[in-house]
C-alpha positions in Angstrom: 0.0 0.0 0.0 1.5 3.3 -1.1 0.7 6.4 0.9 0.3 9.6 -1.1 2.5 12.3 0.4 0.2 15.1 -0.8 -2.7 13.5 1.2 -0.5 13.3 4.3 0.6 16.9 4.0 -2.7 18.7 2.9 -5.3 16.9 5.0 -4.3 18.5 8.3 -3.8 21.9 6.6 -7.3 21.7 5.1 -8.8 20.5 8.4 -7.2 23.5 10.3 -8.4 25.9 7.6 -12.0 24.7 7.8 -11.8 24.9 11.6 -10.6 28.5 11.5 -13.4 29.4 9.1 -16.1 27.9 11.4 -14.5 29.5 14.5 -14.5 33.0 12.9 -18.2 32.6 11.8 -19.3 31.5 15.2 -17.3 34.3 16.9 -19.1 36.9 14.7 -22.5 35.5 15.5 -21.9 35.6 19.2 -25.0 36.9 21.0 -25.5 38.5 24.3 -27.5 36.8 27.0 -30.2 39.4 26.7 -30.8 38.7 23.0 -30.8 34.9 23.6 -33.5 35.3 26.3 -35.5 37.5 24.0 -35.2 34.9 21.2 -36.3 32.1 23.5 -39.2 34.2 24.8 -40.4 35.0 21.2 -40.2 31.3 20.2 -42.2 30.3 23.3 -44.9 32.9 22.5 -45.0 31.7 18.8 -45.1 28.0 19.4 -46.5 27.3 22.9 -49.2 29.9 23.5 
């Protein structure tokens, strides 16, 4: 079985790159506790009552 050197080198690089992209997107979407409680309250009013 022959291991492809490009696969060994690029797989961790691509995984780290994708992780950084996801981390930056989640960091931008960070919400304050007040907005999260408001969102939960609105959803409760919409679907429960």
